[in-house]
C-alpha positions as CSV (number, residue, x, y, z in Angstrom):
1,M,-85.8,-63.2,-1.4
2,H,-88.7,-64.8,-2.9
3,S,-91.0,-67.6,-2.1
4,D,-90.8,-70.9,-3.9
5,R,-94.7,-70.8,-4.1
6,S,-94.5,-67.7,-6.5
7,P,-92.7,-67.1,-9.8
8,A,-89.8,-64.5,-9.2
9,V,-90.6,-61.3,-10.7
10,E,-87.8,-59.2,-12.2
11,L,-87.1,-55.8,-10.5
12,S,-85.8,-52.8,-12.2
13,I,-82.6,-51.3,-11.5
14,T,-84.3,-48.4,-9.6
15,Q,-86.5,-50.8,-7.4
16,Q,-83.2,-52.6,-6.8
17,F,-81.5,-49.5,-5.5
18,E,-84.5,-48.7,-3.5
19,I,-84.5,-52.0,-1.9
20,E,-80.8,-51.7,-1.0
21,R,-81.3,-48.2,0.5
22,F,-84.0,-49.6,2.7
23,N,-81.7,-52.4,3.7
24,R,-79.2,-50.1,4.8
25,A,-81.5,-47.9,6.7
26,I,-82.8,-51.0,8.6
27,D,-79.5,-52.4,9.3
28,A,-78.6,-48.8,10.6
29,T,-81.3,-48.6,13.0
30,A,-80.8,-49.8,16.5
31,D,-84.1,-48.5,18.1
32,P,-86.6,-51.5,18.4
33,D,-89.6,-49.0,18.3
34,Q,-88.2,-47.7,15.2
35,L,-88.0,-51.3,13.7
36,R,-91.5,-52.3,15.0
37,N,-93.0,-49.2,13.3
38,L,-91.1,-50.0,9.9
39,A,-92.3,-53.6,10.2
40,K,-95.9,-52.7,10.7
41,Q,-95.6,-50.4,7.7
42,L,-94.2,-53.0,5.5
43,L,-96.8,-55.4,6.6
44,Q,-99.6,-53.0,5.5
45,A,-97.9,-52.3,2.3
46,W,-97.2,-55.9,1.6
47,H,-101.2,-56.8,2.0
48,T,-102.1,-53.8,0.2
49,Q,-100.1,-54.8,-2.8
50,K,-101.3,-58.4,-2.6
51,A,-105.0,-56.9,-2.4
52,A,-104.2,-54.8,-5.6
53,T,-102.6,-57.6,-7.5
54,A,-105.6,-59.7,-6.8
55,W,-107.9,-57.0,-7.9
56,V,-105.8,-56.8,-11.2
57,A,-106.0,-60.4,-11.7
58,S,-109.8,-60.4,-11.1
59,Q,-110.3,-57.8,-13.6
60,R,-108.5,-59.9,-16.3
61,A,-110.9,-62.7,-15.8
């Protein structure tokens, strides 16, 4: 899933398999505490990636 506000990024086959692996792990998890912890980890990773992307873009300017 990608936002209409940003262009789609082509993922490698390895990345696609990794996403599928995590999707299956999430689907198999019934414990709300585990899901909450995973959501927090993903939120941290997402914002870290956004910051890294912004830094790279600023270095090009």
